[in-house]
N, C-alpha and C positions, 0 to 999 in steps of 0.2 A: 261419556256423551248421557243428555238427558231425554226422557224419552216418556210419552206421556199415553197413554192409552188411547184417545182419538187421535195420535197419529200413527199408531202401530197398524200394521197393517191386518186386516181384521178377514174374517174366513167363518160360514156358517158350516155346522154339522149337526148331522142327528137331524135336520131338517129346521131345528126348532131350536138349535144352542148357537151363541157367538163363542168365537175364540179370537184374540189378538196377540199375535207374536211380538211379544216386548222384547223378547231378546232371540236368535236363531242363526244357527251356526251348526256346524257338525260335531264338535262338542257336545253342546248344551243348547235346549231350548226351554223359555221362559215363555209362559203361555199363563196369560189372565181370560177366566171362560164364565159365562151365564149359560145359567141350565135353567130353563122355565120351572115353572109346576108340573110334577110329571113327568120331565124329562128322564132318562139314563142312556147308559153308550150301553155297547155290547159288552160282554164278556170276553176277555181277553186278557193276552200274556204279551211280555217282551223278552228277547231272549239276552238284551244285552241292556236295552236301557235301566236305569233304578230311579223312579221317580218318589217326587214329594208333593203330595196335595197341602194346599193348605187354603182353608177356609175363610173367604175378608166377610162377608155377609151370608147371612141364609142361615141352614141347614141341608146336610148332607149324610147321604148311607154310604158307607164304602164295603160293598161286600169286597172280602179277599181271603180265597180259598174256601169258599163256602161259610164262613163268617159274618155277619153283621156289623159293621162299627157306625155308630153317631157319631156324626162331626158338627160342630157347633161352630160361630164366628172365632175366628183366632183359637182356632185346633187345625192339626193336620196329623199327616201319618206318612210313613216310606213305604213304598212298594218296591222289592228287591226282585231283581230280571229272572224270571221264570216264574214268577209267582199270579196265579190268575186273581182277577179283581175288575171291578166294575165299579165307578159312583152312579149313583141317582139320588134324584130330588124327589122326594115323598112327603115335602112338605108343600103348604100352600102360597109360599109366594118362591119367589128368585132365592138361587143360591149362585154368590160371585165368591171363584178359587182359582189360584193359582196353582199349574203342575209345572215344576222345574225338573226334566228329563237329563239326564246326563247318562251317556253320550243323547244325544240327540234320538227321537224316538220312532224316525221318521221313516216308514219301510223295514219297521221295526215290529207290529203287530199281527198276533195269529187269533182272527176269532177263536172261541172256546164254541 
């Protein structure tokens, strides 16, 4: 089934960030997110979900177990369950990215 971001279920997180559910079920979620300049999520960990972050446009910094990794457009990284992480936008523009969680990360997040 075809889906477009503008047709997807939208939500706001962190007061200024956008998310669109491109796929949402218990086995997997695919979310497109927009994070404006200076925004970040809280440091956290998932016990069950493995996540793959893929940058569509802009640049982000991924903190993984105390180390920063710079991710540019068309780059991504995998976060295994149990690994503390955080994505930040330290650039001057928006960053858009995909987050693919297997299984769904709903209810599987513990703040650090």
